[in-house]
C-alpha positions in Angstrom: 20.7 -18.8 90.8 17.8 -17.5 89.7 15.5 -20.4 89.1 12.0 -21.5 87.6 9.7 -24.6 87.6 7.6 -24.3 84.6 4.9 -27.1 83.5 3.1 -28.1 80.2 0.0 -29.8 81.2 -0.5 -31.6 78.0 2.2 -33.9 78.1 3.1 -33.4 82.2 6.6 -32.0 80.8 8.9 -29.7 83.5 10.9 -27.4 81.8 13.4 -25.1 83.9 15.0 -21.5 83.9 18.1 -21.2 85.7 20.4 -17.8 84.9 23.3 -16.2 86.6 22.2 -13.3 88.8 24.9 -11.5 88.0 25.7 -11.8 84.3 21.7 -12.1 83.6 22.3 -15.5 81.8 20.2 -17.9 81.1 19.5 -21.2 79.9 16.3 -23.4 79.6 16.2 -27.2 80.3 13.8 -29.3 78.1 11.2 -26.6 76.6 8.2 -27.6 74.5 7.3 -26.1 71.6 3.9 -24.8 72.7 5.1 -23.0 75.6 7.8 -20.6 73.9 6.1 -17.7 73.8 5.5 -18.4 77.4 8.9 -19.0 78.2 10.4 -16.0 76.4 8.0 -14.0 77.9 9.5 -14.8 81.1 13.2 -14.2 79.7 12.3 -10.8 78.9 10.4 -10.4 82.1 13.4 -11.5 84.5 16.1 -9.0 81.7 17.6 -12.2 81.1 19.9 -13.7 77.9 19.3 -17.1 76.9 22.0 -18.5 76.5 21.6 -22.1 76.1 18.9 -24.5 75.7 19.4 -27.9 77.3 18.1 -31.2 75.8 18.0 -34.1 78.6 17.5 -36.4 75.3 15.6 -36.7 72.5 11.8 -36.5 73.6 8.9 -39.1 72.3 5.8 -37.5 74.1 6.4 -33.6 73.3 7.8 -31.4 70.5 10.7 -29.2 71.4 10.8 -25.3 71.6 14.6 -25.6 71.1 14.9 -24.8 67.5 12.2 -21.6 67.4 14.0 -20.5 70.5 17.6 -20.4 69.0 16.1 -18.8 66.1 14.7 -16.1 67.7 17.0 -15.1 70.9 20.5 -16.8 69.0 21.3 -19.5 71.7 23.1 -22.3 71.9 21.1 -25.7 72.0 23.2 -28.7 73.9 22.4 -32.4 73.7 24.3 -35.6 74.1 27.0 -36.7 71.6 24.4 -39.2 71.0 21.6 -37.1 70.3 20.1 -34.6 67.8 22.3 -33.9 65.1 21.1 -30.4 64.9 22.4 -29.1 68.2 25.0 -26.7 68.3 27.1 -28.6 71.3 27.4 -32.2 72.2 28.4 -32.8 75.2 29.8 -36.1 77.1 30.2 -37.2 80.5 31.5 -35.0 82.5 32.3 -31.8 80.7 31.3 -28.4 81.9 29.3 -25.5 80.2 29.6 -22.2 81.8 26.3 -20.0 82.3 27.8 -16.4 83.8 29.3 -17.8 87.5 27.2 -20.9 87.1 29.2 -24.2 86.4 26.7 -27.2 84.4 28.1 -30.3 84.7 26.8 -33.1 81.8 25.8 -36.1 83.5 25.9 -39.0 81.1 22.8 -41.3 82.5 21.3 -43.8 79.3 18.7 -46.5 79.7 15.6 -44.3 79.6 17.1 -43.2 75.6 20.9 -43.7 74.7 21.7 -40.1 74.9 20.0 -39.1 77.9 21.6 -36.6 80.0 21.2 -35.0 83.7 22.5 -31.8 84.4 24.4 -30.7 87.8 24.3 -27.1 89.1 25.2 -26.4 92.0 22.9 -28.6 94.7 20.3 -28.5 91.5 19.9 -32.0 89.3 18.0 -32.1 86.5 17.5 -35.9 85.5 15.2 -35.7 82.5 13.9 -38.7 82.5 15.9 -41.1 84.4 15.3 -40.6 87.7 11.5 -39.5 88.3 10.2 -38.6 92.1 9.5 -42.5 93.1 9.6 -43.4 90.0 12.3 -43.8 86.6 12.0 -43.2 82.6 10.6 -46.3 80.6 13.1 -48.2 78.5 11.0 -50.0 76.1 12.1 -47.5 72.8 14.6 -45.1 71.4 17.4 -47.9 72.5 16.5 -48.1 76.1 18.5 -50.4 78.0 16.9 -51.5 81.8 20.1 -52.4 83.1 21.9 -49.5 81.8 19.4 -47.4 83.6 20.0 -49.2 86.6 23.5 -48.5 86.6 23.5 -44.9 85.5 21.3 -44.0 88.4 23.0 -46.2 91.0 26.5 -45.3 89.9 26.3 -42.0 88.8 23.3 -40.3 90.2 23.0 -42.3 93.5 26.9 -41.5 94.6 26.4 -37.1 93.9 25.2 -36.0 98.2 21.8 -37.3 99.6 20.9 -33.4 99.7 21.3 -32.6 96.0 17.5 -31.4 95.1 16.0 -33.8 92.0 14.1 -32.1 89.1 12.4 -34.6 87.2 11.3 -33.8 83.7 8.0 -35.1 84.4 5.5 -35.8 86.7 1.7 -37.2 86.6 0.4 -36.8 90.1 1.7 -33.0 90.9 5.1 -33.7 92.7 7.6 -31.2 91.8 10.8 -32.0 93.5 12.7 -34.6 95.5 16.7 -35.5 96.6 18.8 -37.7 96.5 18.7 -39.5 99.4 14.6 -39.8 99.2 14.8 -41.4 96.0 17.5 -44.1 97.4 15.3 -44.5 100.3 11.6 -44.6 99.2 12.1 -45.4 95.1 9.9 -48.1 94.9 11.8 -49.6 91.7 14.9 -48.8 93.0 15.1 -49.0 97.2 15.9 -53.1 97.5 16.1 -53.7 94.6 19.2 -55.0 92.6 20.1 -54.6 89.0 18.3 -58.1 87.7 15.3 -57.4 89.8 14.7 -53.6 88.3 15.6 -55.2 84.8 12.8 -58.1 85.5 10.5 -54.9 86.8 11.2 -52.9 83.6 10.2 -55.3 80.9 6.9 -55.9 82.9 5.4 -52.5 82.7 3.5 -53.1 79.6 2.7 -49.3 79.3 1.0 -47.9 75.9 3.5 -45.8 73.2 3.5 -42.2 73.7 0.9 -40.3 71.9 3.2 -38.3 69.6 5.9 -41.0 69.5 5.8 -40.9 65.7 5.7 -37.1 65.8 7.8 -36.1 68.0 11.2 -38.2 67.7 12.0 -37.4 64.2 10.8 -33.5 64.5 12.7 -33.6 68.0 15.8 -34.8 66.2 15.7 -31.5 64.0 15.2 -29.5 67.1 11.7 -29.2 66.7 11.9 -27.2 63.5 9.9 -29.9 61.0 6.9 -30.6 63.6 3.7 -30.3 61.5 1.5 -27.5 62.3 -1.3 -28.5 65.2 -4.5 -30.1 64.7 -7.3 -27.4 64.4 
């Protein structure tokens, strides 16, 4: 599998490029609007054809590049059945997408938002904001639910083999990757915590709202195509 991890410094968002080396079909996971040219340049340099943009959820901290990438490449946008209506393909838990010789498994992992998905490709798991490196996504807006997130992580993600690589949607401390086994043992929000303890912990975070919340959520429901122009 061809694999690249890309980073947007403003939102600390990871975008992932994966592709089948034989068919040269590619997918981008969670692209950021301002990084569209970077992403298209990489696709061209590696002589790939962009088949899919995979959204893990309707983001609140950045505007997606999905709509612009679709207009420029003809790719299909994939989201949860609870996700943005602008997507071409809406997938449910356990549904498969074929990317050349690669099989992408959609896993419903709601809790951060009600439409959150993770994607499993071979031994690589792309968790969006559900499971982070030594953390989890917040649950205090966009129909978030701490109990639901605990269930998604412990009953879906933590049932995967310990060796599976976990690629998060964000990191704010420069960490790039982890594993299922590491997060079971060392994630301070989860290791040794029962469901009630996790719910209480999440209720006490008192985090400020994302700076782009009012712009990003409506824009991302339209695949980023109605985003206001950037401030000069």
